[in-house]
C-alpha positions in Angstrom: 0.1 -0.1 -0.2 1.3 3.4 -0.9 -0.5 6.9 -0.5 -2.5 6.6 -3.0 -5.3 9.3 -2.6 -7.7 7.6 -1.5 -7.2 3.9 -1.2 -3.6 4.5 0.4 -2.0 4.4 3.8 -2.9 7.3 6.1 -0.3 9.8 6.9 -1.5 9.3 10.6 -0.4 5.8 10.2 2.8 6.6 8.5 3.2 8.7 11.5 2.9 5.9 14.3 5.2 3.8 12.3 7.8 6.4 12.6 7.8 6.2 16.1 7.7 2.6 16.2 4.4 1.9 17.4 3.4 -0.2 14.7 4.3 -3.8 15.2 5.8 -6.3 12.9 3.6 -7.4 10.0 0.8 -5.3 10.7 -1.8 -4.9 8.0 -3.0 -1.1 6.9 -6.3 -0.2 6.4 -7.0 2.8 4.7 -10.4 3.1 5.8 -9.4 1.8 9.9 -6.3 3.9 10.5 -4.4 1.9 13.8 -5.1 3.0 17.4 -3.7 2.4 20.5 -6.5 -0.5 21.5 -5.4 -2.4 18.2 -3.4 -5.9 18.1 -1.3 -4.5 15.6 -0.1 -1.0 18.1 3.2 -1.4 19.9 2.6 0.8 23.0 6.2 0.7 24.1 8.7 0.7 21.1 11.9 0.4 22.1 15.4 2.1 19.7 15.2 -0.7 17.2 11.1 -0.4 16.5 11.6 3.1 15.0 12.0 4.0 11.8 15.7 4.8 11.1 15.6 6.2 7.5 12.5 7.7 5.5 12.9 6.3 1.8 10.4 8.2 -0.5 10.6 6.2 -3.8 9.2 8.2 -6.8 9.2 7.2 -10.6 11.1 9.2 -13.1 8.3 8.4 -15.4 5.4 9.2 -13.6 3.5 12.1 -14.1 3.6 15.3 -12.0 2.5 14.3 -8.0 -1.2 14.5 -7.2 -1.9 17.6 -4.8 -3.5 15.6 -2.0 -0.5 13.0 -2.1 1.6 15.3 -1.9 0.3 17.0 1.1 0.5 13.8 2.7 3.9 13.5 2.0 4.8 16.3 3.2 2.8 16.1 6.6 4.7 13.3 6.9 7.8 14.6 6.0 7.2 17.0 8.7 6.8 14.6 11.4 9.7 12.3 10.3 11.8 15.8 10.4 10.5 16.7 14.2 12.1 13.0 14.8 15.0 13.7 12.9 14.8 11.0 11.1 16.9 11.4 7.8 15.2 11.3 4.6 16.1 10.7 1.2 14.3 9.8 -2.2 14.9 6.7 -5.0 13.9 8.1 -8.1 13.0 4.6 -10.1 12.5 3.9 -13.8 14.6 6.6 -15.2 15.6 4.2 -18.2 11.8 4.3 -18.9 12.1 8.2 -18.7 14.9 9.2 -20.9 16.1 8.1 -24.0 19.6 8.7 -23.1 19.3 6.8 -19.9 17.7 4.0 -21.8 20.8 4.0 -24.3 23.5 4.1 -22.0 23.2 4.0 -17.9 26.0 5.6 -17.6 24.6 9.1 -18.5 22.1 9.1 -15.9 23.8 12.0 -13.8 24.0 14.2 -16.8 20.7 13.8 -18.4 18.5 17.0 -18.4 15.4 15.3 -18.5 16.3 12.8 -15.2 17.6 15.9 -13.6 14.6 18.1 -13.9 12.6 15.1 -12.3 14.9 15.3 -9.6 15.0 19.3 -8.9 10.8 18.7 -9.3 10.8 16.3 -6.2 13.4 18.4 -4.2 11.2 21.5 -4.7 7.7 19.5 -3.8 9.2 17.7 -0.9 12.1 19.8 0.1 14.2 16.4 -0.1 17.5 17.6 -1.1 19.0 17.3 -4.4 21.8 15.5 -3.1 19.7 12.9 -1.0 17.6 11.8 -4.4 19.1 9.0 -6.0 18.1 7.9 -9.7 18.1 4.2 -9.8 16.7 1.6 -12.9 14.9 -1.2 -11.7 15.5 -4.6 -12.8 12.5 -5.6 -15.4 13.8 -7.3 -18.4 17.5 -8.4 -17.9 18.0 -11.9 -17.5 21.6 -11.2 -16.0 23.2 -9.0 -13.6 24.3 -5.6 -14.9 27.3 -3.9 -13.3 25.7 -0.3 -14.6 22.3 -1.1 -12.8 23.8 -2.7 -9.3 26.3 0.6 -9.0 23.1 2.6 -9.0 21.3 0.5 -6.9 24.3 0.0 -4.2 24.9 3.8 -4.1 21.7 4.0 -2.9 21.8 1.6 -0.5 25.2 2.7 0.5 23.2 6.3 1.5 20.8 4.3 3.4 22.9 2.4 5.9 25.0 5.8 5.9 21.9 7.8 7.2 20.7 5.1 9.3 24.2 4.9 11.1 24.2 8.4 11.7 20.8 8.4 12.9 21.7 5.5 15.4 24.5 7.4 16.7 22.8 10.5 17.5 20.3 8.7 19.0 
């Protein structure tokens, strides 16, 4: 479940998850937000239950984000910022959004289209550009590709570094 306009997870449920109040395996319900009387509610979260890094995932080939979804995202982002949770974003499907990167993934950081998508996402949500990483999804490949892996591993490295910094500052 994503942050879809009507059927997505509620911002309040995400905020509870950020604080560690959601038990492992809980199934979110867009029509019935989690409450402290539900079995999926964790009344006393420990540090391991908290979110250490908030990762936004957005497709590079999707149209502009709906304003109501963007409002929900900003609400969640503000809550994460208040909790000092580091944030980053993955811009996926960069190969499908740009002919340059489709031909050669090594051109991803020089693609004007990808740069514009990253800048648009940054200005819409407030995530700094250096925390928005382009990645290509494995979709039709039958073998591993070093260029795809390089982008994915760069994103994973940033996630780990941000998480380590968060834990060290707790």
